[in-house]
C-alpha positions in Angstrom: 105.1 135.8 102.9 106.9 138.9 104.3 106.2 142.4 103.1 109.0 143.6 100.9 109.7 146.8 99.0 111.8 147.2 95.7 113.4 150.6 95.8 114.9 151.9 92.6 117.9 154.2 92.8 115.7 157.0 91.4 113.5 156.7 94.6 110.7 154.7 92.9 109.2 152.1 95.1 107.1 149.0 94.4 105.6 146.8 97.3 105.1 143.1 97.3 105.6 139.7 99.2 108.5 137.6 99.6 108.3 134.0 98.3 112.0 133.2 98.3 114.7 133.5 100.7 114.2 136.4 103.3 117.3 138.1 102.4 117.7 141.9 101.5 119.6 142.3 98.2 120.7 144.8 95.8 121.8 144.8 92.1 121.0 146.0 88.6 117.2 145.7 87.8 116.5 144.4 84.4 113.6 142.9 82.7 113.0 139.7 80.6 110.0 139.5 78.3 110.1 135.6 77.7 107.0 133.8 78.6 108.8 130.8 80.0 112.4 129.4 80.9 112.7 130.8 84.4 114.9 127.7 85.4 117.3 128.3 82.4 117.3 132.2 83.0 117.9 131.9 86.7 120.9 129.5 86.3 122.4 131.5 83.3 125.6 133.0 84.7 125.0 136.2 82.5 122.4 137.2 85.1 125.1 137.3 87.9 124.6 140.5 90.0 121.2 141.4 88.5 117.6 141.5 89.9 115.6 139.8 87.1 112.1 141.0 86.4 109.8 138.7 84.3 107.1 140.7 82.5 105.0 137.5 81.8 102.6 137.7 84.8 102.1 134.1 86.0 105.5 132.4 87.0 106.0 129.1 89.0 103.2 127.1 87.5 105.3 124.5 86.1 107.7 124.2 89.1 111.3 123.4 88.8 113.1 120.3 87.2 115.5 118.1 89.1 119.1 118.9 89.0 120.8 116.1 87.2 124.0 115.7 85.3 124.6 113.9 82.1 127.5 111.2 81.8 129.9 114.0 80.7 129.2 116.0 83.8 127.0 118.7 82.1 123.8 119.7 83.8 120.7 118.1 82.0 118.0 120.7 82.4 120.0 123.7 84.0 122.4 126.1 82.5 125.0 125.9 85.3 125.2 124.3 88.8 123.5 127.1 90.7 121.2 130.1 90.5 123.4 133.2 89.4 120.6 135.9 89.4 120.6 137.9 92.7 116.6 138.0 92.8 113.6 137.2 90.7 110.6 139.7 90.5 107.3 138.6 89.4 103.7 139.7 89.3 101.9 136.6 90.2 103.8 133.7 91.8 102.0 130.3 91.6 102.7 128.2 94.8 100.9 125.2 93.0 102.7 123.7 90.1 102.2 120.8 87.6 104.7 119.4 85.2 105.8 116.0 84.4 109.5 117.0 85.0 108.9 119.2 88.2 110.3 118.0 91.7 109.7 121.3 93.6 108.3 124.6 93.6 110.0 127.8 92.5 109.9 129.2 96.0 111.3 126.1 97.6 114.1 126.2 95.1 115.0 129.8 95.8 115.0 129.2 99.6 117.1 126.2 99.1 119.7 128.3 97.1 119.3 131.4 99.3 118.0 133.7 96.6 115.3 136.3 97.1 112.0 136.3 95.2 109.2 138.8 95.2 105.7 138.8 94.0 102.7 141.0 93.8 104.8 143.7 91.9 103.3 145.5 89.0 105.9 144.3 86.7 104.3 146.2 83.7 104.7 149.5 85.5 108.3 148.5 86.5 109.0 147.7 83.0 107.7 150.9 81.8 110.0 152.8 84.3 113.1 150.8 83.1 112.3 151.5 79.5 111.9 155.2 80.1 114.7 155.6 82.4 117.0 152.7 81.4 118.1 149.8 83.6 119.0 151.1 87.1 120.3 149.9 90.4 117.7 148.7 92.9 117.3 147.2 96.3 114.9 144.7 97.8 114.4 145.6 101.6 112.2 143.7 104.1 109.6 146.0 105.6 110.1 144.5 109.2 113.7 145.2 109.1 114.3 148.4 107.0 117.7 149.2 108.5 119.3 146.1 106.9 119.8 147.7 103.4 122.6 146.3 101.3 124.6 148.4 99.0 124.4 147.7 95.2 127.5 145.9 93.8 127.3 145.9 90.0 129.0 148.9 88.4 132.7 148.4 87.8 132.7 144.8 89.0 134.3 142.0 86.7 131.5 139.6 86.9 133.1 137.4 84.2 135.9 136.8 86.6 133.4 135.7 89.3 131.6 133.2 87.2 134.3 131.8 85.0 135.7 128.4 85.8 139.2 128.5 87.6 140.8 125.6 86.0 140.9 123.8 82.6 138.0 121.3 82.2 137.7 118.9 79.4 134.6 117.3 77.8 134.4 114.4 75.3 138.1 113.8 75.5 139.7 112.1 72.5 136.6 112.9 70.2 139.0 114.1 67.6 138.7 117.9 66.7 139.6 120.1 69.7 137.7 123.4 70.5 139.0 125.7 73.2 136.0 127.4 74.8 136.7 130.6 76.7 134.4 130.6 79.7 133.1 134.0 80.4 130.0 132.6 82.1 129.3 129.9 79.7 125.7 128.3 79.6 125.8 124.6 79.8 123.8 124.2 76.5 126.6 125.9 74.5 129.0 123.1 75.8 126.1 120.4 75.0 125.7 121.7 71.6 129.4 121.3 70.8 129.9 118.0 72.5 126.8 116.6 70.7 128.5 117.6 67.4 131.3 115.3 68.0 134.3 117.6 69.2 136.4 117.6 72.5 135.7 120.7 74.2 138.5 122.4 76.4 136.9 124.8 78.7 139.4 127.4 79.9 139.1 130.5 82.3 138.3 133.8 80.8 141.9 135.0 81.1 143.8 131.9 80.2 146.4 132.1 77.4 145.5 129.2 75.0 147.5 130.5 72.2 150.2 127.9 72.5 147.8 125.0 72.8 146.9 122.3 70.4 143.4 123.0 69.1 141.4 123.1 66.0 138.9 125.9 66.8 138.2 128.7 69.3 134.7 129.5 70.8 134.2 132.5 72.9 131.3 132.1 75.3 128.6 134.3 76.7 129.0 136.0 80.1 127.7 138.8 82.5 128.7 142.4 82.9 130.7 145.0 81.1 133.0 143.5 78.2 135.3 146.5 78.6 136.4 145.1 82.0 137.8 141.8 80.1 140.9 143.5 78.5 142.9 140.4 79.2 140.6 138.1 77.2 140.6 140.6 74.4 144.4 140.7 74.2 144.7 136.9 74.0 142.1 136.8 71.2 144.0 139.4 69.4 147.2 137.5 69.9 145.6 134.4 68.6 144.3 136.1 65.5 147.7 137.4 64.7 149.1 133.9 65.0 146.7 131.7 63.1 143.7 131.6 60.9 142.0 129.0 62.9 138.1 129.4 63.1 136.7 131.5 65.9 133.2 131.7 66.8 131.5 133.9 69.7 128.2 134.1 71.2 126.9 137.1 73.1 129.8 138.4 75.3 131.9 136.4 72.8 130.7 138.7 70.1 131.7 141.8 72.0 135.2 140.4 72.8 135.8 139.4 69.3 134.7 142.9 68.0 137.1 144.6 70.6 139.9 142.3 69.4 139.0 143.5 65.8 139.1 147.2 66.9 135.6 148.0 67.6 134.1 149.7 70.6 131.3 148.7 72.9 128.4 150.7 74.4 125.7 150.0 76.9 122.1 149.8 75.8 119.4 151.7 77.4 117.5 148.8 78.9 119.2 145.8 77.1 117.7 142.8 75.1 116.3 139.9 77.3 113.8 137.9 75.6 112.8 135.2 73.3 111.3 137.2 70.4 114.1 139.6 69.1 113.9 139.8 65.2 117.4 139.7 63.6 118.2 140.2 59.9 121.2 138.5 58.3 123.1 141.4 56.7 123.0 141.6 52.9 119.6 139.6 52.7 116.0 140.0 53.6 116.2 136.7 55.8 115.0 137.3 59.3 115.3 135.2 62.5 113.6 135.1 65.9 116.2 135.0 68.6 116.7 134.5 72.2 118.9 137.3 73.8 120.3 138.3 77.2 122.7 141.1 77.0 122.9 144.8 78.2 126.0 145.9 75.9 126.3 146.1 72.1 129.0 146.5 69.5 129.2 149.8 67.9 129.2 148.7 64.4 130.5 151.8 62.8 133.8 151.4 64.6 134.4 147.9 63.1 137.8 147.7 61.2 137.9 147.6 57.5 138.5 143.9 57.4 135.2 143.2 59.2 131.5 143.5 58.6 128.2 143.1 60.2 126.7 139.6 60.0 123.3 140.3 61.8 121.4 143.4 62.6 118.5 143.9 65.1 115.3 144.8 63.5 113.9 146.5 66.5 116.7 149.0 67.1 119.3 148.6 64.4 121.8 147.4 66.9 124.6 144.9 65.8 123.8 141.3 66.4 126.9 139.6 65.0 130.1 140.2 63.0 132.4 138.4 60.6 135.8 138.8 59.2 135.8 139.4 55.5 138.5 136.6 54.7 139.1 134.5 57.8 136.6 132.0 59.4 135.9 134.3 62.3 132.3 135.2 63.1 130.0 135.5 66.1 126.5 136.3 67.1 125.1 138.6 69.9 122.1 136.5 70.3 121.8 132.9 71.7 121.3 130.2 68.8 121.2 127.5 71.4 118.8 129.0 74.0 116.8 126.4 75.7 113.2 127.4 76.2 113.7 129.8 73.1 113.7 129.5 69.6 116.4 127.4 67.9 116.1 128.9 64.2 119.7 129.8 64.4 121.4 126.6 65.6 123.2 126.7 62.2 125.7 128.9 63.7 127.2 125.8 65.6 127.2 123.7 62.3 128.9 126.5 60.5 131.6 126.5 63.1 132.1 122.7 63.2 132.2 122.6 59.4 135.0 125.3 59.6 137.2 123.4 61.8 136.8 120.0 59.8 
């Protein structure tokens, strides 16, 4: 293991060891407080361009599952076909692993996919720094070659365009009801949840104009980065809403795009929500859910138009966690109802959407 240093853009340094690919890298340093799920998180396109810090100290002890595909072409265990995070930062990496479904170590997987991994970092202190200052850019440099320092590449970059599909992909063709899914960086389990509920899914690029297509419902998927850089997608959603009352459902980035199409504005959270334990209350009730989340931006609820209202509210900081139209079947969630390795208390969001298109 080579000596490495994580350098934040405020000058703070953390020293550790490399256990992944020996490649210097830069990006936005964020933290995730989930206790498990690193295969799912690493392959989540929403982490594109980010250095992912895991606060749970022991990482790697259950290895990595095989990459397999279902008959419909969707990954069985992963959320996409590759690792999207630029790096993973942990406190204590376990080289030895034990799990019935593991085929390789986390370190071997990172090396095979040319992704940087560092261990021996005081992730508690790093998280305190990020909570106090907010997420910031950082670099991982190798001490034996300090001259090879990459430049950060995150602010102002449309990562949705980078991770979205480039052409239309169909799943479960001929199943009956058709759902157009706008791929802003969709996780495989969103598609699995739709397909397993008996609908045909038409996956389209983030800026694809689907308004003249034949379909029964519109689904706006999750994705990385700043939703304000996705103006094309917002305009198409707005166009669709002006033409039809067809049901619309959004998740994560989809919540923000739907809100923007309805006239609301977006702001960046200080350090984001990335965990399996975010408490969310359904507006107008005392019903609370524990949710999985992965986002750095939020809808400014006070800017919602008069025809819209909040559907969910975060109980930790009061931020918006979902919206709905007062008359039309258009609704969304900022959290991930379907998150693998996280709670599934809110899977009813998919059932509600399917019921709306039938």
